[in-house]
N, C-alpha and C positions, 0 to 999 in steps of 0.2 A: 261368194254365193249369198251370204247373209245380207250384203248390201243390196243386191238385186231383189231379194225377197222382202225386204223391209222398206224399200223405196216407196215413198208416198203413202205408206200405211199410217193410219191414224191410231196413235198409241196414247193411252192415259196412264200416267205414273203418279201414284199417291206418295206423299212424302218426298216430292221432287226437289225441294229447296236445299236439302242437306244430305250428307252421308251417302249411303248406297243409292238412294233415290236420285240424288243429284248426279251421281256418276252414271246411272242408267240413262237419265235424260240426255246427258252429253254424248254418251255412246250411241244412243238411238239416233240423235241428230246427225252424227257422223256417218250413219248408215243410210241417211236420206229419208228417215221417217218424219212424219209430222207429229209433234209431241205436245200433249197437254199436261202440264205439271200442276198437280193439286197439292197445296200445302196450307196448313193453318197459319204459317208465318212465311208467306212467299217472298222471294227476292224481287228486286225491282224488275219491271217488265223489260223484255229484250226486243231489239229491233229485228231479230230473226223471224222471218215470216212463217217459219215452220215450227215456232215455239209459242204456245199459248200458256200464259201463267195465270192461274186462277186461285184466289184465296178461298179455301174450303176446309171446314172442320168436318172430317169424314164421319164423325160420330153423330152428326146432325142430318137426318134423312132429307129434309127440305133443301139443305145446302148441296147435298150430293145430287139430288134430282135436278136442281137448277144448273149445276155445273155440267153434268152429262148432257142435258138438253142444249146448253149453249155450245158445247163442243160439236155435237151433231149438226147444229144449225150452221156453225162456222165452216165445217169441213165435210158435211153431207153424209158422213158415215163414221163408224167406230170399228176398228179391226182388232185391237189388242187392249187388254186391261192388265196392268201390273200393280198389284196391291203390295206396296213396300212400306207404307207408314205403320208405325207401331210404337207401343210404350212398354216399358219394363216395370216390374214391381220392386218391392224392397226385400225380396227373398224370404218373406215371412211364410212360415208353415201355417196350415189351416187353423191351428189353435190360436194364432195371434194375428192373422190377416185382418185388416180393417176393411169396412165396407167401401170406403173411398177408393182404395187400391183395387179392390175386386171389381167394382163397377167401371172404373176407368179402363182397366185392362180389357174387359169385355166390350166396352163401348168402342174403343179404338181398334182392338185386335180382332174382334169378331163382328160386331154390328157394322162397323165402317166397311170392311170388305164385302159383307153381305149386301149392304145398301148399294155399293158400286156394282157388284155382280148383277143384282136384280135390275138395276137401271140399264146396264149394258146389254144383257142377254137379248132383249127384244130387238135391238139393232143387229146383233149377230144373226138372229134367226131370219131376219128380213133379207139378208144378202147371201148369194150363192157361196161365197168364200167362207162363210161361218165366222168364227172368231176364236181368239186365244186368250186364256187367262193364266197368269202366273201369280201365285200367292206366296209371299215370303214367309215361310214357316221357320222353325228353329229346332235345334236338338231337343228343346223342351216340348216339341210336338210329339216326340216318341220316347222320351225318357222322363223320369221323375226327379232326377238329381241335377238338372241343369239350371233351375231357377226356383222361385217361390211358388206358392199354391196358385195365386191369381194369374200370373203370367203363364205358368205351365198349363193350367186348365184352359186358358184362352187360346193358347197355341195348339193344344190338342183339338179344340173345337174348330179352329181354322183348317186344320188338316182334314178333319171329318167333313167339313163343308166342301173342301176341294175334291175329295173322293166322290161325294154325292153328286156334285156338279158334273164331274167327268163322266160318270155313269149315265146320269139322267139325260144329258144332251149329246151323247156320243154320236147318235144317228143323225143329228141335226148339224154336224160339222163344228161343234163347239168343243175345243180342247182345253182342259183345265189341269194344270200341273202345279206342283209345289217345290220350291227350293228350300231345303232344310239346312239352315246355316248354323255353323258353330260361331265362336267369338270372332268378331270382325273389327279391325281398326278402321275408323272413319265412319262408323255408323252413329246415328244420333240416338240409338237405343242403348243408353249407357246407365251405369249406376256406380256408386263407390262403396267401399267397405264402411265408411263413416255413416252413409245413409241407410245401410242395410240392417235388417233385423238380425240381431246377434246370433240367436239360436239357428235360424235358417242358414245364415252365411257360414256358420261353423259346420253345419251338416253337409254343406256343399263342397267344402274344401278338399276332402279326399277325392271326390270326382273331378274337381278342377285340376288337381295335381296330375291327372292322367292326360291332360290336354297335350297333343303332339305338336301343335303349332297354331298360330293365329294368322288369319287372312286379312287382306285389305280389300277395299271396295272394288278395285280394278280386277282382283283375282276372281270375283264373282261373275264378271261380265261374260266370259266365254260360256259358262253354264247357262246363264240367262238367255244368251243368243241362241244356244242350242234348243232350249225349250220353246223359243219363239219361232224357230224356222224348221226344225226337223219334222219330217212327215211321220204320221202314225204314233206320235207320242201323246198319250192321254192317260191321266190318272197316275202319273209318275211322281214319286217322292225322291227327288235328286238331292242327296246329301253332299254338301260342300263344306267339309269340316275337318280335313286332314285325317279322316278315319276315326274321329272321336267317338262316333256312335257305335263303333265296333268294340269299344272297351267293355 
């Protein structure tokens, strides 16, 4: 069923060169979709006529607008936006967070998705079929003990943006949902204890010890496909975290 629903749909995936984004690109291509992969460090171009690879720093509005315009010119429409790209912080609490970490988290995790959504929504509104948006959020979108101040605040903001968009455009056929992910193997959003702020990392350890399991990128795909194809799904926050957020 998903294959028929996604066949020849034009899908934009940010962070499509690595990790979960790359897995999503490959999965969508297998379903017959036309996929535009946006990444700041793209892989070499492919001969697949249904794959468009674009170098794009999503924190830069002009680059985003140019990328979206080029996709619409190439394929005459845009059906789906998947905001997968993101960056992590160093787990610092607000008392020690530095401006660089704060600004980078908001530039990539909030500004970038907003720029993409703002650029894509006009195309969605022009077509009878509307459009779908899936924003990759995190347990840090709904909890305070999953990461540092910068990342947590940015992911809360992305979830708020998702909720607002779902409500504002519901009558125009634009559906916006969020995937709330726990720790996932194969994602490029990583950090190490050595890089982490000592105080923040220590405070997170009791919460991390409750983790019931870790997912890999392939485990995320059924939930993503559900949000891309199921009717009547709008404003949903779908947790894919082995139940971690119930702790």
